[in-house]
C-alpha positions in Angstrom: 12.2 -25.9 2.2 9.1 -25.3 4.3 11.2 -24.9 7.4 13.2 -22.1 5.7 10.0 -20.3 4.6 8.6 -20.6 8.2 11.8 -19.1 9.7 11.8 -16.3 7.1 8.2 -15.4 7.9 9.0 -15.5 11.6 12.0 -13.1 11.1 9.9 -10.8 9.0 7.2 -10.7 11.6 9.7 -9.9 14.4 11.3 -7.2 12.2 7.9 -5.6 11.6 7.0 -5.7 15.2 10.3 -4.1 16.2 9.8 -1.4 13.5 6.3 -0.5 14.5 7.1 -0.3 18.2 10.1 2.0 17.7 12.9 -0.5 18.5 14.7 0.4 15.2 14.5 4.2 15.8 18.2 4.2 16.7 19.0 3.1 13.1 16.8 5.9 11.6 13.9 3.5 10.8 10.8 4.6 12.6 7.3 4.6 11.1 5.4 7.9 10.8 2.8 8.5 13.4 -0.8 8.8 12.3 -0.8 12.6 12.6 2.5 12.9 10.7 1.6 10.9 7.6 0.2 13.6 5.3 0.3 17.0 7.0 0.1 18.7 3.6 -3.4 17.4 3.1 -4.5 19.2 6.3 -3.1 22.4 5.0 -4.9 22.0 1.6 -8.4 21.8 3.2 -10.7 24.8 2.5 -13.2 25.5 5.3 -13.4 21.9 6.7 -15.7 23.1 9.4 -18.6 23.5 7.0 -18.5 19.9 5.9 -21.8 18.1 6.8 -22.7 14.5 6.1 -26.4 13.9 5.6 -27.1 10.2 5.7 -30.7 10.5 4.4 -30.0 13.2 1.8 -31.2 12.4 -1.8 -28.5 11.9 -4.4 -27.4 14.9 -6.4 -28.7 15.1 -10.0 -26.4 13.2 -12.4 -25.1 10.9 -9.6 -26.2 7.3 -9.7 -28.2 6.2 -6.7 -26.6 3.7 -4.4 -27.7 0.1 -4.8 -30.0 -1.2 -2.1 -28.2 -3.1 0.6 -24.8 -1.5 0.0 
């Protein structure tokens, strides 16, 4: 029984490797690239250039402060 599980896991890993490296593209099974995953999200952004992250900024009123050490 353990041998069957090990063989199935090996086959699953080989299949995943082949899929992620494009070996199954001829069968129409190719993973989306990082830039192709959610293009609609990029189109929904409103003025992303004004986004600024202030690490030391105080919390906004009504927002709980982060716990120390997290």
